[in-house]
LOTILUM-940877 format. One record per residue: residue number from 0; residue in one letter; x, y, z negated of N, C-alpha, C, O in turn. Coordinates in steps of 0.2 Angstrom, whole numbers, plus 2048, in hexadecimal, padded with zeros to 3 digits. Example, Ala and Ser with C-alpha at 12.3 -4.5 7.8 and 13.67 -1.06 7.14 Angstrom:
2
{nr->0, rest->A, n.xx->842, n.yy->7E4, n.zz->7D9, ca.xx->83E, ca.yy->7EA, ca.zz->7D9, c.xx->842, c.yy->7F0, c.zz->7D9, o.xx->847, o.yy->7EF, o.zz->7D6} $
{nr->1, rest->S, n.xx->840, n.yy->7F5, n.zz->7DD, ca.xx->844, ca.yy->7FB, ca.zz->7DC, c.xx->840, c.yy->800, c.zz->7D9, o.xx->843, o.yy->806, o.zz->7D8} $
//
This chain:
105
{nr->0, rest->M, n.xx->A89, n.yy->4D2, n.zz->278, ca.xx->A8D, ca.yy->4D7, ca.zz->278, c.xx->A90, c.yy->4D7, c.zz->27F, o.xx->A94, o.yy->4D2, o.zz->282} $
{nr->1, rest->P, n.xx->A8D, n.yy->4DE, n.zz->282, ca.xx->A93, ca.yy->4E1, ca.zz->28A, c.xx->A99, c.yy->4DF, c.zz->28A, o.xx->A9C, o.yy->4E0, o.zz->285} $
{nr->2, rest->V, n.xx->A9E, n.yy->4DC, n.zz->291, ca.xx->AA6, ca.yy->4DA, ca.zz->292, c.xx->AA5, c.yy->4E1, c.zz->295, o.xx->AA1, o.yy->4E2, o.zz->299} $
{nr->3, rest->A, n.xx->AAA, n.yy->4E5, n.zz->292, ca.xx->AAC, ca.yy->4EC, ca.zz->297, c.xx->AAF, c.yy->4E9, c.zz->29C, o.xx->AB1, o.yy->4E3, o.zz->29C} $
{nr->4, rest->P, n.xx->AB1, n.yy->4ED, n.zz->2A0, ca.xx->AB0, ca.yy->4EA, ca.zz->2AA, c.xx->AB9, c.yy->4EC, c.zz->2A8, o.xx->ABA, o.yy->4F0, o.zz->2A4} $
{nr->5, rest->P, n.xx->ABE, n.yy->4EA, n.zz->2AC, ca.xx->AC5, ca.yy->4EA, ca.zz->2AB, c.xx->AC6, c.yy->4F4, c.zz->2AE, o.xx->AC2, o.yy->4F7, o.zz->2B1} $
{nr->6, rest->S, n.xx->ACC, n.yy->4F5, n.zz->2AB, ca.xx->ACB, ca.yy->4FF, ca.zz->2AE, c.xx->ACF, c.yy->4FF, c.zz->2B4, o.xx->AD3, o.yy->4FA, o.zz->2B5} $
{nr->7, rest->A, n.xx->AD0, n.yy->501, n.zz->2B8, ca.xx->AD4, ca.yy->502, ca.zz->2BF, c.xx->ADB, c.yy->503, c.zz->2B9, o.xx->ADC, o.yy->506, o.zz->2B4} $
{nr->8, rest->P, n.xx->AE1, n.yy->4FF, n.zz->2BF, ca.xx->AE6, ca.yy->504, ca.zz->2BC, c.xx->AE5, c.yy->50A, c.zz->2BE, o.xx->AE1, o.yy->50C, o.zz->2C2} $
{nr->9, rest->A, n.xx->AEA, n.yy->510, n.zz->2BA, ca.xx->AE9, ca.yy->513, ca.zz->2BD, c.xx->AEE, c.yy->51B, c.zz->2C3, o.xx->AEE, o.yy->520, o.zz->2C0} $
{nr->10, rest->A, n.xx->AEF, n.yy->51A, n.zz->2C5, ca.xx->AF1, ca.yy->520, ca.zz->2CC, c.xx->AF6, c.yy->521, c.zz->2CC, o.xx->AF6, o.yy->526, o.zz->2CA} $
{nr->11, rest->T, n.xx->AFC, n.yy->51E, n.zz->2CE, ca.xx->B05, ca.yy->523, ca.zz->2CB, c.xx->B03, c.yy->525, c.zz->2D3, o.xx->AFF, o.yy->523, o.zz->2D7} $
{nr->12, rest->G, n.xx->B08, n.yy->529, n.zz->2D4, ca.xx->B0B, ca.yy->52E, ca.zz->2D9, c.xx->B14, c.yy->528, c.zz->2D8, o.xx->B17, o.yy->526, o.zz->2D4} $
{nr->13, rest->Q, n.xx->B14, n.yy->52A, n.zz->2E0, ca.xx->B1A, ca.yy->525, ca.zz->2E3, c.xx->B20, c.yy->52A, c.zz->2DE, o.xx->B21, o.yy->530, o.zz->2DC} $
{nr->14, rest->T, n.xx->B26, n.yy->523, n.zz->2DF, ca.xx->B2C, ca.yy->527, ca.zz->2DC, c.xx->B32, c.yy->529, c.zz->2E2, o.xx->B33, o.yy->526, o.zz->2E7} $
{nr->15, rest->S, n.xx->B34, n.yy->532, n.zz->2DE, ca.xx->B38, ca.yy->535, ca.zz->2E4, c.xx->B3E, c.yy->52E, c.zz->2E8, o.xx->B43, o.yy->52B, o.zz->2E5} $
{nr->16, rest->S, n.xx->B3C, n.yy->52C, n.zz->2EE, ca.xx->B45, ca.yy->52A, ca.zz->2EF, c.xx->B49, c.yy->52C, c.zz->2EF, o.xx->B4E, o.yy->52A, o.zz->2ED} $
{nr->17, rest->N, n.xx->B48, n.yy->533, n.zz->2F1, ca.xx->B4D, ca.yy->537, ca.zz->2ED, c.xx->B51, c.yy->536, c.zz->2E9, o.xx->B58, o.yy->536, o.zz->2E9} $
{nr->18, rest->A, n.xx->B4B, n.yy->536, n.zz->2E2, ca.xx->B51, ca.yy->534, ca.zz->2DA, c.xx->B53, c.yy->52D, c.zz->2DB, o.xx->B57, o.yy->52A, o.zz->2D7} $
{nr->19, rest->I, n.xx->B50, n.yy->52A, n.zz->2E2, ca.xx->B53, ca.yy->523, ca.zz->2DC, c.xx->B5A, c.yy->521, c.zz->2E0, o.xx->B5E, o.yy->51C, o.zz->2DF} $
{nr->20, rest->V, n.xx->B5B, n.yy->525, n.zz->2E7, ca.xx->B5F, ca.yy->525, ca.zz->2E9, c.xx->B66, c.yy->527, c.zz->2E5, o.xx->B6C, o.yy->524, o.zz->2E4} $
{nr->21, rest->A, n.xx->B62, n.yy->52D, n.zz->2E4, ca.xx->B67, ca.yy->531, ca.zz->2DD, c.xx->B6B, c.yy->52E, c.zz->2D9, o.xx->B71, o.yy->530, o.zz->2D8} $
{nr->22, rest->L, n.xx->B67, n.yy->529, n.zz->2D6, ca.xx->B6A, ca.yy->526, ca.zz->2CF, c.xx->B6C, c.yy->520, c.zz->2D2, o.xx->B6D, o.yy->51C, o.zz->2CE} $
{nr->23, rest->I, n.xx->B6C, n.yy->51E, n.zz->2D7, ca.xx->B71, ca.yy->519, ca.zz->2D9, c.xx->B78, c.yy->519, c.zz->2DA, o.xx->B7D, o.yy->515, o.zz->2D9} $
{nr->24, rest->L, n.xx->B77, n.yy->521, n.zz->2DD, ca.xx->B7C, ca.yy->523, ca.zz->2DF, c.xx->B82, c.yy->526, c.zz->2DA, o.xx->B88, o.yy->526, o.zz->2DC} $
{nr->25, rest->A, n.xx->B7F, n.yy->528, n.zz->2D3, ca.xx->B81, ca.yy->52A, ca.zz->2CF, c.xx->B84, c.yy->524, c.zz->2CB, o.xx->B8A, o.yy->524, o.zz->2C9} $
{nr->26, rest->V, n.xx->B7F, n.yy->51E, n.zz->2CA, ca.xx->B82, ca.yy->51B, ca.zz->2C8, c.xx->B8A, c.yy->515, c.zz->2C9, o.xx->B8E, o.yy->511, o.zz->2C6} $
{nr->27, rest->I, n.xx->B88, n.yy->515, n.zz->2D2, ca.xx->B8D, ca.yy->514, ca.zz->2D7, c.xx->B94, c.yy->517, c.zz->2D7, o.xx->B99, o.yy->516, o.zz->2DA} $
{nr->28, rest->S, n.xx->B93, n.yy->51D, n.zz->2D3, ca.xx->B99, ca.yy->522, ca.zz->2D5, c.xx->B9D, c.yy->520, c.zz->2CF, o.xx->BA4, o.yy->520, o.zz->2CF} $
{nr->29, rest->W, n.xx->B98, n.yy->51D, n.zz->2C9, ca.xx->BA0, ca.yy->51A, ca.zz->2C4, c.xx->BA5, c.yy->515, c.zz->2C8, o.xx->BAB, o.yy->516, o.zz->2C9} $
{nr->30, rest->A, n.xx->BA1, n.yy->50F, n.zz->2CA, ca.xx->BA5, ca.yy->50A, ca.zz->2CE, c.xx->BA7, c.yy->50B, c.zz->2D5, o.xx->BAB, o.yy->506, o.zz->2D7} $
{nr->31, rest->V, n.xx->BA6, n.yy->50F, n.zz->2D9, ca.xx->BAB, ca.yy->511, ca.zz->2DE, c.xx->BAA, c.yy->516, c.zz->2E1, o.xx->BA6, o.yy->518, o.zz->2E4} $
{nr->32, rest->C, n.xx->BB1, n.yy->51A, n.zz->2DF, ca.xx->BB3, ca.yy->521, ca.zz->2E4, c.xx->BB2, c.yy->526, c.zz->2DF, o.xx->BB7, o.yy->528, o.zz->2E2} $
{nr->33, rest->P, n.xx->BB1, n.yy->529, n.zz->2DB, ca.xx->BAD, ca.yy->52B, ca.zz->2D5, c.xx->BAB, c.yy->531, c.zz->2D6, o.xx->BA6, o.yy->532, o.zz->2D2} $
{nr->34, rest->I, n.xx->BAF, n.yy->538, n.zz->2DB, ca.xx->BAB, ca.yy->53E, ca.zz->2DC, c.xx->BA8, c.yy->53E, c.zz->2E0, o.xx->BA3, o.yy->541, o.zz->2DE} $
{nr->35, rest->I, n.xx->BA7, n.yy->53D, n.zz->2E5, ca.xx->BA5, ca.yy->53D, ca.zz->2EC, c.xx->B9C, c.yy->53A, c.zz->2EB, o.xx->B97, o.yy->53E, o.zz->2EB} $
{nr->36, rest->P, n.xx->B9B, n.yy->534, n.zz->2EA, ca.xx->B94, ca.yy->533, ca.zz->2E8, c.xx->B90, c.yy->534, c.zz->2E3, o.xx->B8A, o.yy->532, o.zz->2E3} $
{nr->37, rest->A, n.xx->B95, n.yy->538, n.zz->2DC, ca.xx->B91, ca.yy->53C, ca.zz->2D6, c.xx->B8B, c.yy->542, c.zz->2DB, o.xx->B85, o.yy->543, o.zz->2DB} $
{nr->38, rest->I, n.xx->B95, n.yy->546, n.zz->2DE, ca.xx->B90, ca.yy->54D, ca.zz->2DF, c.xx->B8B, c.yy->54B, c.zz->2E7, o.xx->B86, o.yy->550, o.zz->2E7} $
{nr->39, rest->V, n.xx->B8B, n.yy->546, n.zz->2EC, ca.xx->B84, ca.yy->546, ca.zz->2ED, c.xx->B7E, c.yy->541, c.zz->2EC, o.xx->B7A, o.yy->53F, o.zz->2F1} $
{nr->40, rest->A, n.xx->B7E, n.yy->53F, n.zz->2E5, ca.xx->B7B, ca.yy->53E, ca.zz->2E0, c.xx->B76, c.yy->545, c.zz->2DD, o.xx->B70, o.yy->547, o.zz->2DD} $
{nr->41, rest->L, n.xx->B7B, n.yy->547, n.zz->2DD, ca.xx->B79, ca.yy->550, ca.zz->2D9, c.xx->B75, c.yy->552, c.zz->2E0, o.xx->B70, o.yy->554, o.zz->2DE} $
{nr->42, rest->V, n.xx->B75, n.yy->552, n.zz->2E6, ca.xx->B73, ca.yy->554, ca.zz->2EB, c.xx->B6C, c.yy->552, c.zz->2EB, o.xx->B67, o.yy->556, o.zz->2EC} $
{nr->43, rest->F, n.xx->B6B, n.yy->54B, n.zz->2EA, ca.xx->B66, ca.yy->547, ca.zz->2EB, c.xx->B60, c.yy->54B, c.zz->2E6, o.xx->B5B, o.yy->54E, o.zz->2E8} $
{nr->44, rest->A, n.xx->B63, n.yy->54A, n.zz->2DF, ca.xx->B61, ca.yy->54B, ca.zz->2DB, c.xx->B5D, c.yy->552, c.zz->2DA, o.xx->B57, o.yy->553, o.zz->2D8} $
{nr->45, rest->S, n.xx->B63, n.yy->558, n.zz->2DD, ca.xx->B5F, ca.yy->560, ca.zz->2E0, c.xx->B57, c.yy->55E, c.zz->2E2, o.xx->B51, o.yy->55F, o.zz->2E0} $
{nr->46, rest->N, n.xx->B5A, n.yy->559, n.zz->2E8, ca.xx->B51, ca.yy->558, ca.zz->2EE, c.xx->B4F, c.yy->556, c.zz->2E9, o.xx->B4E, o.yy->55A, o.zz->2E5} $
{nr->47, rest->A, n.xx->B4D, n.yy->552, n.zz->2E8, ca.xx->B48, ca.yy->54B, ca.zz->2E2, c.xx->B46, c.yy->552, c.zz->2E0, o.xx->B42, o.yy->554, o.zz->2E5} $
{nr->48, rest->A, n.xx->B48, n.yy->555, n.zz->2DB, ca.xx->B47, ca.yy->55A, ca.zz->2D9, c.xx->B41, c.yy->55F, c.zz->2DB, o.xx->B3B, o.yy->55F, o.zz->2D9} $
{nr->49, rest->K, n.xx->B46, n.yy->564, n.zz->2DF, ca.xx->B40, ca.yy->565, ca.zz->2E3, c.xx->B3B, c.yy->564, c.zz->2E5, o.xx->B36, o.yy->568, o.zz->2E5} $
{nr->50, rest->E, n.xx->B3B, n.yy->55D, n.zz->2EA, ca.xx->B36, ca.yy->55A, ca.zz->2E9, c.xx->B31, c.yy->556, c.zz->2E8, o.xx->B2C, o.yy->554, o.zz->2EC} $
{nr->51, rest->I, n.xx->B32, n.yy->554, n.zz->2DF, ca.xx->B2E, ca.yy->554, ca.zz->2DA, c.xx->B29, c.yy->55A, c.zz->2D9, o.xx->B23, o.yy->55A, o.zz->2D8} $
{nr->52, rest->A, n.xx->B2E, n.yy->55E, n.zz->2D9, ca.xx->B29, ca.yy->567, ca.zz->2D5, c.xx->B24, c.yy->567, c.zz->2DB, o.xx->B1E, o.yy->568, o.zz->2DA} $
{nr->53, rest->S, n.xx->B27, n.yy->568, n.zz->2E0, ca.xx->B21, ca.yy->568, ca.zz->2E7, c.xx->B1D, c.yy->564, c.zz->2E8, o.xx->B18, o.yy->566, o.zz->2EB} $
{nr->54, rest->S, n.xx->B1D, n.yy->55E, n.zz->2E6, ca.xx->B17, ca.yy->559, ca.zz->2E7, c.xx->B10, c.yy->55C, c.zz->2E3, o.xx->B0A, o.yy->55D, o.zz->2E7} $
{nr->55, rest->G, n.xx->B10, n.yy->55D, n.zz->2DE, ca.xx->B09, ca.yy->55F, ca.zz->2D8, c.xx->B0A, c.yy->559, c.zz->2D8, o.xx->B07, o.yy->557, o.zz->2DD} $
{nr->56, rest->G, n.xx->B0C, n.yy->552, n.zz->2D4, ca.xx->B0D, ca.yy->54F, ca.zz->2D1, c.xx->B0B, c.yy->54A, c.zz->2D5, o.xx->B09, o.yy->546, o.zz->2D1} $
{nr->57, rest->R, n.xx->B0C, n.yy->549, n.zz->2DA, ca.xx->B09, ca.yy->544, ca.zz->2DF, c.xx->B11, c.yy->540, c.zz->2E2, o.xx->B12, o.yy->53B, o.zz->2E6} $
{nr->58, rest->V, n.xx->B15, n.yy->544, n.zz->2DE, ca.xx->B1F, ca.yy->53F, ca.zz->2DE, c.xx->B23, c.yy->53F, c.zz->2D7, o.xx->B23, o.yy->544, o.zz->2D3} $
{nr->59, rest->Q, n.xx->B26, n.yy->539, n.zz->2D5, ca.xx->B26, ca.yy->53A, ca.zz->2CC, c.xx->B2D, c.yy->538, c.zz->2CF, o.xx->B2E, o.yy->536, o.zz->2D5} $
{nr->60, rest->G, n.xx->B31, n.yy->538, n.zz->2CA, ca.xx->B39, ca.yy->536, ca.zz->2C8, c.xx->B3B, c.yy->53B, c.zz->2C7, o.xx->B3F, o.yy->53E, o.zz->2CC} $
{nr->61, rest->Q, n.xx->B39, n.yy->53E, n.zz->2C2, ca.xx->B3C, ca.yy->545, ca.zz->2BE, c.xx->B41, c.yy->540, c.zz->2B8, o.xx->B46, o.yy->543, o.zz->2B7} $
{nr->62, rest->G, n.xx->B40, n.yy->53C, n.zz->2B6, ca.xx->B44, ca.yy->538, ca.zz->2B3, c.xx->B49, c.yy->536, c.zz->2B8, o.xx->B4E, o.yy->539, o.zz->2B8} $
{nr->63, rest->L, n.xx->B49, n.yy->533, n.zz->2BA, ca.xx->B4F, ca.yy->531, ca.zz->2C1, c.xx->B55, c.yy->535, c.zz->2C1, o.xx->B5A, o.yy->535, o.zz->2BF} $
{nr->64, rest->V, n.xx->B51, n.yy->53A, n.zz->2C4, ca.xx->B57, ca.yy->541, ca.zz->2C5, c.xx->B59, c.yy->543, c.zz->2BE, o.xx->B5F, o.yy->541, o.zz->2BD} $
{nr->65, rest->T, n.xx->B57, n.yy->545, n.zz->2BB, ca.xx->B5A, ca.yy->546, ca.zz->2B4, c.xx->B60, c.yy->540, c.zz->2B1, o.xx->B65, o.yy->542, o.zz->2AE} $
{nr->66, rest->A, n.xx->B5F, n.yy->53B, n.zz->2B2, ca.xx->B63, ca.yy->534, ca.zz->2B3, c.xx->B69, c.yy->534, c.zz->2B6, o.xx->B6E, o.yy->532, o.zz->2B5} $
{nr->67, rest->A, n.xx->B68, n.yy->538, n.zz->2BB, ca.xx->B6C, ca.yy->538, ca.zz->2C1, c.xx->B71, c.yy->53E, c.zz->2C1, o.xx->B78, o.yy->53E, o.zz->2C2} $
{nr->68, rest->R, n.xx->B6E, n.yy->542, n.zz->2C0, ca.xx->B74, ca.yy->549, ca.zz->2BD, c.xx->B74, c.yy->549, c.zz->2B6, o.xx->B72, o.yy->54E, o.zz->2B4} $
{nr->69, rest->I, n.xx->B76, n.yy->545, n.zz->2B3, ca.xx->B7A, ca.yy->545, ca.zz->2AD, c.xx->B7C, c.yy->53D, c.zz->2AF, o.xx->B81, o.yy->53D, o.zz->2AC} $
{nr->70, rest->V, n.xx->B7B, n.yy->539, n.zz->2B2, ca.xx->B82, ca.yy->534, ca.zz->2B4, c.xx->B87, c.yy->537, c.zz->2B8, o.xx->B8D, o.yy->537, o.zz->2B6} $
{nr->71, rest->S, n.xx->B84, n.yy->53B, n.zz->2BE, ca.xx->B8A, ca.yy->53E, ca.zz->2C3, c.xx->B8D, c.yy->542, c.zz->2BF, o.xx->B94, o.yy->542, o.zz->2C0} $
{nr->72, rest->W, n.xx->B8B, n.yy->548, n.zz->2BA, ca.xx->B90, ca.yy->54E, ca.zz->2B8, c.xx->B96, c.yy->549, c.zz->2B0, o.xx->B9B, o.yy->54B, o.zz->2AD} $
{nr->73, rest->V, n.xx->B91, n.yy->544, n.zz->2B0, ca.xx->B96, ca.yy->543, ca.zz->2AA, c.xx->B9C, c.yy->540, c.zz->2AC, o.xx->BA0, o.yy->53F, o.zz->2A7} $
{nr->74, rest->N, n.xx->B9C, n.yy->53C, n.zz->2B4, ca.xx->BA2, ca.yy->53A, ca.zz->2B7, c.xx->BA2, c.yy->53D, c.zz->2BA, o.xx->BA7, o.yy->53C, o.zz->2BE} $
{nr->75, rest->I, n.xx->BA0, n.yy->543, n.zz->2BB, ca.xx->BA8, ca.yy->548, ca.zz->2BE, c.xx->BAA, c.yy->54B, c.zz->2B9, o.xx->BAE, o.yy->54E, o.zz->2BA} $
{nr->76, rest->G, n.xx->BA7, n.yy->54C, n.zz->2B2, ca.xx->BAC, ca.yy->54F, ca.zz->2AD, c.xx->BB0, c.yy->54A, c.zz->2AD, o.xx->BB6, o.yy->54D, o.zz->2AE} $
{nr->77, rest->V, n.xx->BB0, n.yy->543, n.zz->2AD, ca.xx->BB5, ca.yy->540, ca.zz->2A9, c.xx->BBA, c.yy->53F, c.zz->2AD, o.xx->BBF, o.yy->53E, o.zz->2AC} $
{nr->78, rest->W, n.xx->BB7, n.yy->53F, n.zz->2B5, ca.xx->BBD, ca.yy->53F, ca.zz->2B8, c.xx->BC4, c.yy->544, c.zz->2BA, o.xx->BCA, o.yy->544, o.zz->2BB} $
{nr->79, rest->A, n.xx->BBE, n.yy->54B, n.zz->2B7, ca.xx->BC2, ca.yy->552, ca.zz->2B8, c.xx->BC7, c.yy->552, c.zz->2B1, o.xx->BCC, o.yy->555, o.zz->2B2} $
{nr->80, rest->A, n.xx->BC5, n.yy->550, n.zz->2AB, ca.xx->BC8, ca.yy->551, ca.zz->2A7, c.xx->BCF, c.yy->54C, c.zz->2A8, o.xx->BD4, o.yy->550, o.zz->2A9} $
{nr->81, rest->M, n.xx->BCF, n.yy->545, n.zz->2A9, ca.xx->BD5, ca.yy->543, ca.zz->2AD, c.xx->BD7, c.yy->546, c.zz->2B2, o.xx->BDD, o.yy->544, o.zz->2B3} $
{nr->82, rest->L, n.xx->BD6, n.yy->54A, n.zz->2B6, ca.xx->BDB, ca.yy->54C, ca.zz->2B8, c.xx->BDF, c.yy->550, c.zz->2B6, o.xx->BE5, o.yy->550, o.zz->2B7} $
{nr->83, rest->V, n.xx->BDB, n.yy->555, n.zz->2B3, ca.xx->BDE, ca.yy->55B, ca.zz->2AD, c.xx->BE3, c.yy->556, c.zz->2A9, o.xx->BE8, o.yy->558, o.zz->2AB} $
{nr->84, rest->I, n.xx->BE3, n.yy->550, n.zz->2A5, ca.xx->BE4, ca.yy->54D, ca.zz->29E, c.xx->BEB, c.yy->54C, c.zz->2A2, o.xx->BF1, o.yy->54E, o.zz->29F} $
{nr->85, rest->G, n.xx->BEC, n.yy->548, n.zz->2AC, ca.xx->BEF, ca.yy->545, ca.zz->2B0, c.xx->BF6, c.yy->54C, c.zz->2B1, o.xx->BFC, o.yy->54B, o.zz->2B0} $
{nr->86, rest->A, n.xx->BF2, n.yy->551, n.zz->2B3, ca.xx->BF5, ca.yy->559, ca.zz->2B5, c.xx->BFB, c.yy->55C, c.zz->2AE, o.xx->C00, o.yy->55F, o.zz->2AF} $
{nr->87, rest->F, n.xx->BF9, n.yy->559, n.zz->2A9, ca.xx->BFD, ca.yy->55C, ca.zz->2A2, c.xx->C01, c.yy->556, c.zz->2A1, o.xx->C06, o.yy->557, o.zz->29E} $
{nr->88, rest->F, n.xx->C00, n.yy->551, n.zz->2A1, ca.xx->C05, ca.yy->54A, ca.zz->2A0, c.xx->C0C, c.yy->54C, c.zz->2A8, o.xx->C12, o.yy->54D, o.zz->2A7} $
{nr->89, rest->L, n.xx->C0A, n.yy->54B, n.zz->2AD, ca.xx->C0D, ca.yy->54F, ca.zz->2B2, c.xx->C13, c.yy->553, c.zz->2B1, o.xx->C19, o.yy->552, o.zz->2B1} $
{nr->90, rest->L, n.xx->C0E, n.yy->55A, n.zz->2B0, ca.xx->C11, ca.yy->55E, ca.zz->2AD, c.xx->C19, c.yy->55D, c.zz->2A7, o.xx->C1F, o.yy->55F, o.zz->2A7} $
{nr->91, rest->L, n.xx->C17, n.yy->55A, n.zz->2A4, ca.xx->C18, ca.yy->558, ca.zz->29D, c.xx->C20, c.yy->555, c.zz->29E, o.xx->C25, o.yy->555, o.zz->29A} $
{nr->92, rest->A, n.xx->C1E, n.yy->551, n.zz->2A4, ca.xx->C24, ca.yy->54A, ca.zz->2A6, c.xx->C29, c.yy->550, c.zz->2A7, o.xx->C2E, o.yy->550, o.zz->2A4} $
{nr->93, rest->L, n.xx->C27, n.yy->555, n.zz->2AC, ca.xx->C2A, ca.yy->555, ca.zz->2B4, c.xx->C2E, c.yy->55D, c.zz->2AE, o.xx->C34, o.yy->55F, o.zz->2AF} $
{nr->94, rest->V, n.xx->C2A, n.yy->560, n.zz->2A9, ca.xx->C31, ca.yy->564, ca.zz->2A5, c.xx->C32, c.yy->55F, c.zz->29F, o.xx->C35, o.yy->562, o.zz->29A} $
{nr->95, rest->A, n.xx->C31, n.yy->559, n.zz->29F, ca.xx->C37, ca.yy->556, ca.zz->299, c.xx->C3C, c.yy->555, c.zz->29D, o.xx->C42, o.yy->555, o.zz->29A} $
{nr->96, rest->G, n.xx->C3B, n.yy->555, n.zz->2A5, ca.xx->C3F, ca.yy->550, ca.zz->2A9, c.xx->C46, c.yy->558, c.zz->2AB, o.xx->C4C, o.yy->556, o.zz->2AD} $
{nr->97, rest->G, n.xx->C45, n.yy->55C, n.zz->2AA, ca.xx->C47, ca.yy->561, ca.zz->2AE, c.xx->C4A, c.yy->565, c.zz->2A8, o.xx->C4D, o.yy->56A, o.zz->2A9} $
{nr->98, rest->L, n.xx->C48, n.yy->562, n.zz->2A1, ca.xx->C4B, ca.yy->564, ca.zz->29B, c.xx->C52, c.yy->561, c.zz->29B, o.xx->C57, o.yy->564, o.zz->29A} $
{nr->99, rest->D, n.xx->C50, n.yy->55B, n.zz->29B, ca.xx->C55, ca.yy->555, ca.zz->29C, c.xx->C5B, c.yy->556, c.zz->2A1, o.xx->C60, o.yy->554, o.zz->2A0} $
{nr->100, rest->S, n.xx->C59, n.yy->55A, n.zz->2A7, ca.xx->C5E, ca.yy->55A, ca.zz->2AD, c.xx->C63, c.yy->55F, c.zz->2AB, o.xx->C69, o.yy->560, o.zz->2AE} $
{nr->101, rest->A, n.xx->C60, n.yy->563, n.zz->2A7, ca.xx->C62, ca.yy->56A, ca.zz->2A6, c.xx->C68, c.yy->56A, c.zz->29F, o.xx->C6D, o.yy->56D, o.zz->29F} $
{nr->102, rest->N, n.xx->C67, n.yy->565, n.zz->29A, ca.xx->C6B, ca.yy->561, ca.zz->295, c.xx->C72, c.yy->55E, c.zz->298, o.xx->C76, o.yy->562, o.zz->297} $
{nr->103, rest->R, n.xx->C74, n.yy->559, n.zz->29C, ca.xx->C75, ca.yy->554, ca.zz->29F, c.xx->C7B, c.yy->55A, c.zz->2A3, o.xx->C81, o.yy->558, o.zz->2A4} $
{nr->104, rest->L, n.xx->C7A, n.yy->561, n.zz->2A5, ca.xx->C7F, ca.yy->565, ca.zz->2A7, c.xx->C83, c.yy->567, c.zz->2A4, o.xx->C88, o.yy->56A, o.zz->2A6} $
//
């Protein structure tokens, strides 16, 4: 019985470097200076998506782009929520302090 020759590995396109950088920045944005790297990651992700779309299948990395966008938007959302909640409690403290001062007079 003849043995089949080993098949050649499937040719794959290269991964977009913009997609890789976008995901790295998105992850870094959770640890260091959260908002700015997240926004820059979104810019890189957008550039990578355009690069992938225009490559005709030669450039890959759409999954990395999607992950970078999700991580960045979640990070921005968490920080926006924290700012809104912080502002609410600051306003609440100012109002409570003002009422306390008015009662002393």
